[in-house]
C-alpha positions in Angstrom: 109.8 94.2 110.2 111.8 92.9 107.3 110.3 95.4 104.8 111.4 99.0 104.2 108.2 100.9 104.8 109.8 104.4 104.1 111.4 103.5 100.8 110.7 106.1 98.1 113.1 104.8 95.4 110.4 102.5 94.0 107.8 104.2 91.9 105.0 101.7 91.7 102.3 101.4 94.4 100.3 98.2 93.4 96.7 97.7 94.5 96.9 93.9 94.3 93.1 93.2 94.5 93.3 89.6 93.2 93.0 86.4 95.2 96.2 84.4 95.5 94.4 81.1 95.4 92.7 81.9 92.1 95.4 84.0 90.5 98.8 82.9 91.8 100.8 84.3 88.8 100.5 88.0 89.7 101.6 87.2 93.3 104.7 85.4 92.1 105.5 88.3 89.9 105.4 91.0 92.6 108.4 89.8 94.7 110.4 89.4 91.5 109.7 93.1 90.8 110.7 94.3 94.2 113.2 96.9 93.0 110.5 98.8 91.2 107.9 98.8 93.9 107.1 101.5 96.5 104.6 99.0 98.0 101.8 96.5 97.5 98.3 97.0 98.9 96.9 93.8 100.5 93.1 93.5 100.3 91.6 90.2 101.3 88.0 91.3 101.5 87.7 95.1 101.1 89.6 95.0 104.3 91.3 92.3 106.4 88.3 90.0 106.4 86.6 88.5 109.5 89.4 86.1 110.2 93.0 85.6 109.0 93.3 84.2 105.5 96.4 81.8 105.2 96.7 82.4 101.5 97.1 86.2 102.1 99.4 85.6 105.0 101.6 83.6 102.7 101.8 86.2 99.9 102.4 89.0 102.5 105.3 87.0 103.9 106.8 86.5 100.5 106.6 90.3 99.8 108.2 91.1 103.2 111.0 88.6 102.4 111.6 90.5 99.2 111.7 93.8 101.2 108.5 95.1 99.5 106.4 97.2 101.9 103.0 95.8 102.4 100.0 98.0 103.2 96.7 96.8 104.6 93.6 98.1 102.8 91.0 99.9 105.0 87.9 101.6 103.6 86.9 104.8 105.4 83.7 105.4 103.4 84.6 109.1 103.0 84.5 109.6 106.8 81.2 107.7 107.4 82.8 104.8 109.1 83.6 105.4 112.8 87.0 105.7 114.3 86.9 102.5 116.3 85.5 100.4 113.4 88.3 101.6 111.1 91.1 101.2 113.7 89.9 97.6 114.5 90.6 96.8 110.8 94.1 98.4 111.0 94.8 96.3 114.1 93.6 93.1 112.3 95.9 93.8 109.3 98.9 94.3 111.6 98.1 91.2 113.7 97.1 88.8 110.9 99.3 89.9 108.0 102.1 91.9 109.7 101.6 94.7 107.2 104.1 97.6 107.3 101.5 100.3 106.9 97.9 101.1 106.0 96.2 102.3 102.8 93.1 104.3 103.8 90.7 104.2 100.8 87.7 106.4 100.0 89.1 109.3 102.0 87.3 112.6 102.1 88.9 115.6 100.4 87.1 118.1 102.7 88.8 120.3 105.3 86.0 119.6 107.8 87.1 115.9 108.1 90.8 116.6 108.7 90.5 116.0 112.4 88.9 112.6 111.8 91.7 111.5 109.5 94.4 112.9 111.7 93.0 110.8 114.6 93.0 107.7 112.3 96.6 108.3 111.3 97.7 108.8 114.9 95.9 105.6 115.9 97.4 103.6 113.0 100.9 104.8 114.0 100.2 103.8 117.6 99.6 100.3 116.2 103.1 100.4 114.6 101.9 101.2 111.1 105.0 102.9 109.7 103.6 104.2 106.5 100.2 105.9 106.1 98.6 106.4 102.7 95.4 108.3 102.1 93.4 107.9 98.9 90.9 110.7 98.2 91.6 110.1 94.5 91.7 113.8 93.9 93.6 116.8 95.3 92.2 117.3 98.8 92.4 120.2 101.1 96.1 120.9 101.6 96.0 119.9 105.3 95.9 116.2 104.2 99.5 116.3 103.1 100.5 116.9 106.7 98.7 113.7 107.9 100.1 111.0 105.6 103.4 109.8 104.1 101.6 109.6 100.7 98.4 111.1 99.3 96.8 109.6 96.2 95.7 112.7 94.3 94.4 110.9 91.2 92.5 107.7 90.9 90.6 107.1 87.6 90.7 105.9 84.1 93.2 106.6 81.4 91.1 109.0 79.4 90.4 111.2 82.5 94.1 111.0 83.5 95.3 112.3 80.1 93.1 115.3 80.4 93.5 116.0 84.1 94.0 119.5 85.3 97.4 120.7 86.6 97.8 120.2 90.4 96.9 123.1 92.7 99.7 125.5 93.7 100.0 124.1 97.3 101.3 120.8 96.0 104.7 122.4 95.0 105.4 123.0 98.7 105.8 119.3 99.2 108.2 116.8 97.6 106.8 114.7 94.8 107.4 111.6 96.9 104.4 112.6 99.0 101.9 112.2 96.1 100.7 109.2 93.9 98.5 108.5 90.9 96.5 105.3 90.2 95.3 104.8 86.7 93.0 102.0 85.4 91.7 101.2 81.9 95.1 102.1 80.5 96.0 100.4 77.2 98.8 97.9 77.9 101.1 99.8 75.5 100.7 103.0 77.5 101.0 101.7 81.1 104.7 102.5 81.3 104.0 106.1 80.2 102.0 106.9 83.4 105.1 107.2 85.6 106.4 110.0 83.3 103.1 111.8 83.3 102.8 111.5 87.0 106.3 113.0 87.4 105.3 116.0 85.3 102.4 116.5 87.7 104.5 116.4 90.8 103.8 112.8 91.8 106.7 110.4 92.3 104.5 107.3 92.9 102.2 105.8 90.3 100.6 102.7 89.0 98.7 101.8 85.8 96.7 98.8 84.7 94.7 97.8 81.7 92.0 96.5 84.1 88.5 97.9 83.9 85.0 97.1 85.2 84.0 96.5 88.8 87.5 95.6 90.0 90.1 97.2 87.6 92.8 96.5 90.1 92.4 92.7 89.6 94.6 92.8 86.5 98.4 93.4 87.0 100.4 95.9 85.0 101.9 93.9 82.1 105.4 95.1 82.8 105.2 93.5 86.2 103.8 90.2 84.9 106.9 89.9 82.7 109.0 89.5 85.9 107.2 86.3 87.0 109.5 83.2 87.1 108.6 80.7 84.4 109.2 77.6 86.6 107.8 77.4 90.1 109.1 74.7 92.3 
C-alpha cells in the first residue's frame, strides 16, 4: 500500500462523512493537509455500501497518493451485529477502496464483549487491515487497549468535552498514541484547542469540528479547509 498505516506523527483523525460528489471541497483539502493527518475515515453509506462507489474510490486513491492512511468505516452496533456480517464489510472496504485499516464504530465498552472484538480485530488483520481503531466513545474496559492500535475514548460535543472527567488510571500504562478524542459542535475558534486538551488527557490523536445535528462529521474542521487549493485543474 502507498499509505503509512502506522504513522503516529499526525494528530488528526478525520471522520470524513461527506459525499465527494456533493461536497468536493473538503476532499480536495484533505490530501493538502497530509502532514497533519493520522488518518481519514471513509464512510460511503454507514459502511462500504452495497457495491463499489467510484467517487469514493477516487478520493481514497487521492489520499493514498498523499500518504494519508485511509480507514474503512464499519458499524458494530455495540456488539449486536454478528461476526460474519461485520467482517464482510471489512473485506468490501479492502477490495473496493483499498483502505489501509478499519474504524470499528459503536463499539461496546464492556468486558464481556472483549472476545467478540478480539475476533473481529484478528479477522480484520487477516484481511490485511494494518490499522485497527475501536470507537466506544468512552473509556472502555482496559482490555480493549490490547486489541486495537487506537481506541477512541471520547466522542461527544464541545460542552461535554470541556467538563469530561480525568481518564482512569489504567490509561497511563499505555502511550498516548493509543488513544483519540473526537469532538463535534466545537466553535470554529476553539477547534484548534482540542489537540492540546486531548494531550493533557493522555490522547495524542484528536479531531474537532463545528458540525452538529444528525451528521456533525459532515462539516470539516476549518483549519483543514484552509489548506484547499484555490484553483482545481
